[in-house]
C-alpha positions as a Markdown table, in Angstrom:
| # | Residue | x | y | z |
|---|---|---|---|---|
| 1 | Met | 0.3 | -0.1 | 0.0 |
| 2 | Ser | 1.5 | 3.3 | -0.7 |
| 3 | Val | 1.0 | 6.4 | 1.0 |
| 4 | Ser | 1.4 | 10.1 | 0.8 |
| 5 | Ser | 0.5 | 11.1 | 4.5 |
| 6 | Gly | 0.2 | 10.5 | 8.1 |
| 7 | Arg | 2.6 | 8.8 | 10.0 |
| 8 | Pro | 3.3 | 5.0 | 7.9 |
| 9 | Phe | 6.9 | 5.2 | 8.6 |
| 10 | His | 7.0 | 5.3 | 12.5 |
| 11 | Gly | 9.3 | 3.3 | 14.3 |
| 12 | Leu | 11.5 | 2.8 | 11.7 |
| 13 | Arg | 15.1 | 4.3 | 11.6 |
| 14 | Met | 17.3 | 5.9 | 9.3 |
| 15 | Leu | 21.3 | 6.8 | 9.6 |
| 16 | Ala | 22.8 | 9.0 | 6.8 |
| 17 | Val | 26.3 | 9.3 | 7.2 |
| 18 | His | 27.9 | 12.9 | 5.7 |
| 19 | Ala | 31.6 | 13.6 | 6.0 |
| 20 | His | 30.8 | 17.7 | 6.5 |
| 21 | Pro | 28.1 | 20.2 | 7.9 |
| 22 | Asp | 26.4 | 20.8 | 4.9 |
| 23 | Asp | 26.5 | 17.9 | 3.1 |
| 24 | Glu | 23.7 | 16.2 | 4.4 |
| 25 | Ser | 21.8 | 19.5 | 3.2 |
| 26 | Ser | 22.9 | 19.0 | -0.8 |
| 27 | Lys | 22.3 | 15.3 | -0.5 |
| 28 | Gly | 19.0 | 13.0 | 0.1 |
| 29 | Ala | 18.2 | 16.2 | 2.1 |
| 30 | Ala | 13.9 | 16.0 | 0.7 |
| 31 | Thr | 14.1 | 12.1 | 1.2 |
| 32 | Thr | 15.1 | 12.8 | 5.1 |
| 33 | Ala | 12.7 | 15.9 | 5.3 |
| 34 | Leu | 10.2 | 13.3 | 3.5 |
| 35 | Tyr | 10.7 | 10.4 | 6.2 |
| 36 | Thr | 10.8 | 12.0 | 8.8 |
| 37 | Ser | 7.3 | 14.0 | 7.6 |
| 38 | Leu | 6.3 | 10.9 | 7.5 |
| 39 | Gly | 7.0 | 9.0 | 10.5 |
| 40 | Ala | 10.5 | 8.2 | 10.6 |
| 41 | Arg | 13.6 | 8.8 | 13.3 |
| 42 | Val | 16.3 | 10.0 | 11.0 |
| 43 | Met | 20.0 | 10.5 | 12.4 |
| 44 | Ile | 22.6 | 13.0 | 10.6 |
| 45 | Ala | 26.0 | 12.2 | 12.1 |
| 46 | Thr | 28.7 | 13.9 | 10.8 |
| 47 | Met | 32.1 | 13.2 | 10.6 |
| 48 | Thr | 33.8 | 16.2 | 10.8 |
| 49 | Gly | 33.5 | 19.9 | 11.6 |
| 50 | Gly | 34.1 | 21.6 | 8.4 |
| 51 | Glu | 36.4 | 23.5 | 10.2 |
| 52 | Ala | 38.5 | 23.6 | 6.3 |
| 53 | Gly | 36.2 | 24.7 | 4.5 |
| 54 | Asp | 36.4 | 28.7 | 3.2 |
| 55 | Ile | 33.8 | 31.1 | 3.4 |
| 56 | Leu | 31.7 | 31.1 | 0.4 |
| 57 | Asn | 29.2 | 33.9 | 0.7 |
| 58 | Pro | 30.4 | 36.9 | -0.1 |
| 59 | Ala | 28.1 | 38.5 | 2.4 |
| 60 | Leu | 30.2 | 37.2 | 5.4 |
| 61 | Leu | 33.6 | 37.1 | 3.7 |
| 62 | Asn | 34.3 | 40.1 | 6.5 |
| 63 | Ser | 32.4 | 38.6 | 8.9 |
| 64 | Pro | 34.0 | 38.9 | 12.2 |
| 65 | Ala | 32.6 | 36.4 | 13.6 |
| 66 | Ala | 33.5 | 33.7 | 10.6 |
| 67 | Arg | 36.9 | 34.5 | 10.9 |
| 68 | Arg | 37.3 | 34.5 | 14.1 |
| 69 | Asp | 34.8 | 31.0 | 14.6 |
| 70 | Ile | 34.5 | 29.4 | 11.7 |
| 71 | Ala | 34.2 | 26.2 | 13.7 |
| 72 | Gly | 31.7 | 27.1 | 15.3 |
| 73 | Leu | 29.3 | 28.6 | 13.0 |
| 74 | Arg | 29.3 | 25.3 | 11.6 |
| 75 | Arg | 28.1 | 24.2 | 14.4 |
| 76 | Asp | 24.9 | 26.6 | 14.8 |
| 77 | Glu | 24.6 | 25.8 | 11.2 |
| 78 | Met | 24.4 | 22.6 | 11.0 |
| 79 | Ala | 22.1 | 22.7 | 13.9 |
| 80 | Ala | 19.6 | 25.1 | 12.5 |
| 81 | Ala | 19.6 | 22.8 | 9.1 |
| 82 | Ala | 18.7 | 19.9 | 10.9 |
| 83 | Glu | 16.0 | 21.4 | 12.3 |
| 84 | Val | 14.2 | 22.0 | 8.9 |
| 85 | Leu | 15.1 | 18.4 | 8.1 |
| 86 | Gly | 13.1 | 17.5 | 11.5 |
| 87 | Ala | 15.9 | 14.9 | 11.5 |
| 88 | Glu | 17.8 | 14.0 | 14.8 |
| 89 | His | 22.1 | 14.8 | 14.6 |
| 90 | Arg | 25.3 | 13.8 | 15.7 |
| 91 | Trp | 29.1 | 14.9 | 15.6 |
| 92 | Ile | 31.0 | 12.3 | 15.5 |
| 93 | Gly | 34.4 | 14.3 | 15.7 |
| 94 | Phe | 37.1 | 14.2 | 13.7 |
| 95 | Val | 39.0 | 16.7 | 11.6 |
| 96 | Asp | 38.2 | 17.8 | 7.9 |
| 97 | Ser | 40.9 | 16.9 | 6.2 |
| 98 | Gly | 40.5 | 20.0 | 4.0 |
| 99 | Leu | 40.3 | 19.6 | -0.1 |
| 100 | Pro | 44.0 | 19.1 | -1.3 |
| 101 | Glu | 45.3 | 21.4 | -3.9 |
| 102 | Gly | 48.2 | 22.2 | -6.8 |
| 103 | Asp | 49.6 | 19.7 | -8.9 |
| 104 | Pro | 50.6 | 17.3 | -7.5 |
| 105 | Ala | 48.6 | 17.6 | -4.5 |
| 106 | Thr | 49.0 | 18.1 | -1.4 |
| 107 | Glu | 49.0 | 16.3 | 1.0 |
| 108 | Thr | 46.0 | 15.9 | 3.7 |
| 109 | Pro | 46.8 | 16.9 | 6.8 |
| 110 | His | 48.8 | 14.8 | 10.0 |
| 111 | Gly | 45.8 | 14.0 | 12.3 |
| 112 | Ser | 42.9 | 14.7 | 10.0 |
| 113 | Phe | 40.2 | 12.8 | 9.2 |
| 114 | Tyr | 41.6 | 11.3 | 5.9 |
| 115 | Gln | 45.1 | 10.1 | 8.3 |
| 116 | Val | 42.8 | 8.9 | 10.8 |
| 117 | Pro | 43.4 | 4.2 | 11.0 |
| 118 | Thr | 40.2 | 3.7 | 9.8 |
| 119 | Asp | 39.2 | 0.9 | 12.7 |
| 120 | Val | 39.8 | 4.4 | 15.2 |
| 121 | Ala | 37.8 | 6.2 | 12.6 |
| 122 | Ala | 35.0 | 3.8 | 12.7 |
| 123 | Arg | 34.5 | 3.3 | 16.4 |
| 124 | Pro | 32.7 | 6.0 | 17.1 |
| 125 | Leu | 30.3 | 4.9 | 14.0 |
| 126 | Val | 29.8 | 1.2 | 15.5 |
| 127 | His | 28.8 | 2.6 | 19.1 |
| 128 | Leu | 25.6 | 5.2 | 17.2 |
| 129 | Ile | 24.8 | 2.4 | 14.5 |
| 130 | Arg | 24.4 | -0.3 | 18.0 |
| 131 | Ser | 22.7 | 2.9 | 19.9 |
| 132 | Phe | 20.4 | 3.9 | 17.2 |
| 133 | Arg | 19.9 | 0.8 | 15.8 |
| 134 | Pro | 19.3 | 2.0 | 12.3 |
| 135 | His | 17.1 | -0.7 | 9.5 |
| 136 | Val | 18.6 | 1.3 | 6.5 |
| 137 | Leu | 22.0 | 3.2 | 6.4 |
| 138 | Thr | 22.9 | 6.1 | 3.8 |
| 139 | Thr | 26.4 | 7.1 | 2.6 |
| 140 | Tyr | 28.8 | 7.8 | -0.3 |
| 141 | Asp | 29.3 | 5.4 | -3.0 |
| 142 | Glu | 33.4 | 4.2 | -3.1 |
| 143 | Arg | 35.0 | 7.4 | -5.1 |
| 144 | Gly | 33.4 | 9.6 | -2.2 |
| 145 | Gly | 30.6 | 10.9 | -4.5 |
| 146 | Tyr | 33.5 | 13.4 | -5.5 |
| 147 | Pro | 37.1 | 13.0 | -4.8 |
| 148 | His | 37.5 | 14.6 | -1.7 |
| 149 | Pro | 39.4 | 12.7 | 0.2 |
| 150 | Asp | 37.1 | 12.9 | 3.6 |
| 151 | His | 33.9 | 11.6 | 1.1 |
| 152 | Ile | 36.3 | 8.9 | 0.6 |
| 153 | Lys | 37.0 | 7.8 | 3.8 |
| 154 | Asn | 33.6 | 8.5 | 4.6 |
| 155 | His | 32.5 | 5.7 | 2.3 |
| 156 | Ile | 35.3 | 3.2 | 3.5 |
| 157 | Val | 34.6 | 4.1 | 7.7 |
| 158 | Ser | 30.8 | 3.7 | 6.8 |
| 159 | Met | 30.8 | 0.1 | 5.1 |
| 160 | Thr | 33.9 | -0.6 | 7.9 |
| 161 | Ala | 31.1 | 0.5 | 10.7 |
| 162 | Val | 28.5 | -1.3 | 9.4 |
| 163 | Glu | 30.3 | -5.0 | 8.5 |
| 164 | Gln | 31.5 | -3.9 | 12.5 |
| 165 | Ala | 28.3 | -3.4 | 14.3 |
| 166 | Ala | 26.8 | -6.3 | 13.3 |
| 167 | Asp | 30.0 | -9.0 | 15.0 |
| 168 | Ala | 29.1 | -9.5 | 18.1 |
| 169 | Ala | 32.8 | -10.2 | 18.6 |
| 170 | Val | 34.1 | -6.5 | 17.8 |
| 171 | Asn | 34.0 | -4.1 | 19.8 |
| 172 | Pro | 31.3 | -5.5 | 22.0 |
| 173 | Glu | 31.7 | -2.4 | 24.8 |
| 174 | Leu | 30.1 | -0.7 | 22.1 |
| 175 | Gly | 26.8 | -2.3 | 22.6 |
| 176 | Glu | 24.8 | -5.0 | 21.5 |
| 177 | Pro | 25.5 | -5.9 | 18.0 |
| 178 | Trp | 23.2 | -4.2 | 15.2 |
| 179 | Gln | 22.9 | -5.3 | 11.7 |
| 180 | Val | 21.6 | -2.7 | 9.2 |
| 181 | Gln | 19.2 | -3.8 | 6.9 |
| 182 | Lys | 19.8 | -1.8 | 3.5 |
| 183 | Val | 22.6 | 0.4 | 2.8 |
| 184 | Tyr | 22.2 | 2.5 | -0.2 |
| 185 | Tyr | 25.2 | 5.5 | -1.4 |
| 186 | Asn | 24.3 | 9.1 | -2.5 |
| 187 | Met | 23.7 | 9.4 | -5.9 |
| 188 | Asp | 22.7 | 12.9 | -5.9 |
| 189 | Leu | 26.2 | 13.9 | -7.1 |
| 190 | Ser | 25.6 | 10.9 | -10.2 |
| 191 | Pro | 27.6 | 12.7 | -13.2 |
| 192 | Arg | 24.1 | 11.4 | -15.4 |
| 193 | Lys | 21.3 | 13.4 | -13.1 |
| 194 | Trp | 23.8 | 16.7 | -13.6 |
| 195 | Leu | 24.3 | 15.9 | -17.4 |
| 196 | Ala | 20.8 | 15.4 | -17.8 |
| 197 | Ile | 19.7 | 18.9 | -16.2 |
| 198 | His | 22.4 | 20.5 | -18.0 |
| 199 | Glu | 21.3 | 19.5 | -21.7 |
| 200 | Lys | 18.0 | 20.5 | -20.1 |
| 201 | Met | 18.4 | 23.9 | -19.5 |
| 202 | Thr | 20.8 | 24.5 | -22.9 |
| 203 | Ala | 18.3 | 22.9 | -24.9 |
| 204 | Glu | 15.8 | 25.8 | -23.5 |
| 205 | Gly | 18.4 | 28.6 | -24.4 |
| 206 | His | 19.8 | 28.9 | -20.5 |
| 207 | Glu | 23.5 | 29.0 | -19.9 |
| 208 | Ser | 24.4 | 26.1 | -17.1 |
| 209 | Pro | 26.5 | 26.2 | -14.2 |
| 210 | Phe | 27.4 | 22.7 | -14.4 |
| 211 | Ala | 29.6 | 22.4 | -17.3 |
| 212 | Asp | 32.9 | 22.8 | -15.1 |
| 213 | Met | 32.1 | 20.3 | -13.2 |
| 214 | Leu | 30.6 | 17.5 | -15.5 |
| 215 | Glu | 34.5 | 18.6 | -17.5 |
| 216 | Lys | 36.1 | 17.5 | -13.9 |
| 217 | Tyr | 34.0 | 14.5 | -13.3 |
| 218 | Arg | 35.4 | 13.2 | -16.8 |
| 219 | Ser | 39.2 | 14.8 | -16.0 |
| 220 | Arg | 39.1 | 12.9 | -12.9 |
| 221 | Asn | 37.6 | 9.6 | -14.2 |
| 222 | Gln | 34.7 | 10.0 | -11.8 |
| 223 | Glu | 32.0 | 8.6 | -14.7 |
| 224 | Arg | 31.5 | 5.9 | -12.3 |
| 225 | Asn | 28.8 | 3.6 | -14.1 |
| 226 | Ser | 26.5 | 4.1 | -10.9 |
| 227 | Trp | 23.3 | 2.2 | -10.5 |
| 228 | Leu | 20.3 | 4.2 | -9.4 |
| 229 | Thr | 18.0 | 1.2 | -7.9 |
| 230 | Ala | 16.2 | 3.6 | -5.9 |
| 231 | Arg | 14.6 | 7.0 | -6.7 |
| 232 | Ile | 12.3 | 8.9 | -4.3 |
| 233 | Ala | 10.0 | 11.6 | -5.7 |
| 234 | Cys | 10.6 | 13.7 | -2.7 |
| 235 | Gly | 9.4 | 17.5 | -5.3 |
| 236 | Gln | 7.2 | 18.5 | -2.1 |
| 237 | Met | 10.5 | 18.7 | 0.2 |
| 238 | Leu | 12.8 | 20.4 | -2.0 |
| 239 | Glu | 11.5 | 23.9 | -0.4 |
| 240 | Arg | 12.5 | 22.2 | 2.6 |
| 241 | Ser | 16.1 | 21.0 | 1.1 |
| 242 | Asp | 16.8 | 24.6 | 0.2 |
| 243 | Arg | 16.4 | 25.7 | 3.7 |
| 244 | Ala | 18.5 | 23.5 | 5.4 |
| 245 | Leu | 21.1 | 24.2 | 2.8 |
| 246 | Leu | 20.5 | 28.2 | 3.4 |
| 247 | Ser | 21.2 | 27.6 | 6.6 |
| 248 | His | 24.7 | 27.1 | 6.1 |
| 249 | Ala | 25.0 | 30.8 | 5.3 |
| 250 | Thr | 29.0 | 30.5 | 5.5 |
| 251 | Gln | 28.9 | 28.1 | 2.6 |
| 252 | Ile | 25.9 | 28.8 | 0.5 |
| 253 | Asp | 25.9 | 31.8 | -1.9 |
| 254 | Pro | 21.9 | 32.7 | -2.3 |
| 255 | Lys | 23.0 | 34.9 | -5.2 |
| 256 | Gly | 25.0 | 32.6 | -6.8 |
| 257 | Gly | 24.9 | 30.2 | -10.0 |
| 258 | Phe | 23.0 | 27.2 | -7.9 |
| 259 | Phe | 19.6 | 28.9 | -6.8 |
| 260 | Ser | 19.7 | 30.6 | -10.3 |
| 261 | Glu | 17.5 | 29.5 | -12.8 |
| 262 | Ala | 19.1 | 26.5 | -12.7 |
| 263 | Arg | 17.7 | 25.2 | -9.5 |
| 264 | Lys | 14.9 | 26.3 | -10.5 |
| 265 | Ile | 14.7 | 24.2 | -13.9 |
| 266 | Ala | 15.8 | 20.8 | -11.6 |
| 267 | Lys | 13.2 | 21.4 | -9.1 |
| 268 | Thr | 10.7 | 20.9 | -12.1 |
| 269 | Phe | 13.1 | 18.8 | -14.5 |
| 270 | Trp | 14.1 | 16.4 | -11.8 |
| 271 | Pro | 12.3 | 16.6 | -8.5 |
| 272 | Thr | 13.4 | 13.3 | -7.2 |
| 273 | Glu | 16.7 | 11.8 | -5.7 |
| 274 | Glu | 18.8 | 8.9 | -6.1 |
| 275 | Phe | 20.6 | 6.1 | -4.3 |
| 276 | Glu | 22.1 | 2.7 | -5.5 |
| 277 | Leu | 21.3 | 0.0 | -2.8 |
| 278 | Ala | 25.1 | -1.4 | -1.5 |
| 279 | Ile | 24.2 | -4.0 | 0.8 |
| 280 | Asp | 20.7 | -5.4 | 1.0 |
| 281 | Asn | 20.4 | -8.1 | 4.2 |
| 282 | Thr | 16.7 | -8.5 | 4.1 |
| 283 | Gly | 16.1 | -11.7 | 2.6 |
| 284 | Arg | 14.0 | -10.9 | -0.5 |
| 285 | Glu | 15.0 | -11.7 | -4.0 |
| 286 | Pro | 17.7 | -9.6 | -5.3 |
| 287 | Leu | 17.2 | -6.5 | -7.2 |
| 288 | Glu | 17.8 | -7.8 | -10.7 |
| 289 | Arg | 21.2 | -5.5 | -12.1 |
| 290 | Gly | 21.5 | -3.8 | -14.9 |
| 291 | Ser | 17.8 | -1.9 | -14.3 |
| 292 | Asp | 17.5 | 1.6 | -13.1 |
| 293 | Phe | 14.4 | 2.9 | -10.6 |
| 294 | Leu | 13.4 | -0.5 | -8.5 |
| 295 | Glu | 12.6 | 1.3 | -6.1 |
| 296 | Ser | 10.5 | 4.1 | -4.9 |
| 297 | Asp | 11.3 | 3.5 | -0.6 |
| 298 | Leu | 14.5 | 2.7 | 0.6 |
| 299 | Phe | 12.5 | 1.1 | 3.7 |
| 300 | Ala | 11.1 | -1.6 | 0.9 |
| 301 | Gly | 11.8 | -5.2 | 2.1 |
| 302 | Val | 13.0 | -3.5 | 5.9 |
| 303 | Thr | 11.7 | -6.0 | 8.9 |
| 304 | Arg | 10.4 | -3.3 | 11.4 |
| 305 | Asp | 11.7 | -3.8 | 15.4 |
| 306 | Asp | 8.2 | -5.9 | 15.8 |
| 307 | Gly | 8.9 | -8.1 | 13.2 |
| 308 | Arg | 6.4 | -6.9 | 10.1 |
| 309 | Arg | 7.4 | -6.4 | 6.7 |
| 310 | Ile | 7.3 | -3.7 | 4.5 |
| 311 | Pro | 6.3 | -4.7 | 1.2 |
| 312 | Asp | 9.5 | -4.5 | -1.7 |
| 313 | Ala | 6.9 | -2.2 | -3.2 |
| 314 | Gly | 7.3 | 0.0 | -0.8 |
| 315 | Leu | 4.8 | 2.9 | 1.1 |
| 316 | Leu | 5.9 | 5.6 | -1.1 |
| 317 | Glu | 4.4 | 6.6 | -3.9 |
| 318 | Pro | 6.4 | 5.4 | -7.3 |
| 319 | Tyr | 8.2 | 8.7 | -9.4 |
| 320 | Val | 5.8 | 9.3 | -12.7 |
| 321 | Glu | 8.0 | 9.8 | -15.2 |
| 322 | Thr | 7.7 | 12.7 | -17.5 |
| 323 | Arg | 11.2 | 14.4 | -18.3 |
| 324 | Ala | 13.4 | 12.8 | -21.1 |
| 325 | Ala | 15.7 | 9.7 | -20.8 |
| 326 | Val | 18.5 | 9.7 | -18.8 |
| 327 | Pro | 21.0 | 8.2 | -19.4 |
| 328 | Ser | 21.0 | 4.1 | -19.0 |
| 329 | Ala | 23.1 | 2.6 | -16.3 |
| 330 | Gly | 25.1 | 1.0 | -18.7 |
| 331 | Gln | 26.0 | 4.8 | -20.2 |
| 332 | Thr | 28.0 | 6.7 | -19.1 |
| 333 | Pro | 28.0 | 10.9 | -19.7 |
| 334 | Ala | 30.5 | 10.9 | -22.2 |
| 335 | Glu | 29.4 | 7.7 | -23.9 |
| 336 | Lys | 25.7 | 9.5 | -24.0 |
| 337 | Glu | 27.4 | 12.7 | -26.2 |
| 338 | Asn | 29.2 | 10.7 | -28.9 |
| 339 | Val | 25.9 | 8.9 | -29.5 |
């Protein structure tokens, strides 16, 4: 049975693991807001404090508070964003590694998140998984969504923590074991998505802000052949995700390219968020690899704490396709352009 109101997800829990404050508001935020509005508990785990982030909003470049205590300001921004999304939040406590620059790129700082041994970095996340007991966990793919060292480390630590949290022999002092039933990669930064929006904008005569980003994906070999397993129809929550993102005032220029015509077109042309199923411990039949959009609900097939099982079709209404076809799972943006 599909639903669009009430609290059908009451008692269900999702853990969204992100590298920095603001990542939770730019990747999967509308999905978070949708599930919390329908009764689920969503916990956002932020691995670092974002201390190495630059001030990207021109209006705050000369702000004494921002220059004096960027870490403290980002903590306040994160609290505001979590409130907008209706989510709970936990700081994991590692130090932002920064984005290495130059050719060759500089090393990440000693003691930063990327430099922390994986088993050490996984410990607090194992503890959180065992205490919060999520049915579903979201993280980034093995390339981090884009090549920031903290995003890559976020993937490694998330997958390690999921495995260790389920093993009673590993760190028993961190709580009773808990097996996450489903793990998804957040695919909001999929080149396939941004290529489709880029082409839509150029076809309508607009200047696209995504050309440089797509070129960077190509030059860095980031055209990962992603499998967009799940597509969440969350268009009604995109305004809320925008408000959450704007809560990160040091990182977002409200007059910049992202909130220009591009955002308006993206909201109407692509009112969904996509995820790739990485681990499925539900016991259901495996999904047929090679086909996209097989799920419309991240909790599909999950067993509740009381033993009741969510139907394989899920509880959310599937998105009805109205936009032009996007590149298939076996076709990268570069391949599509060469057709």
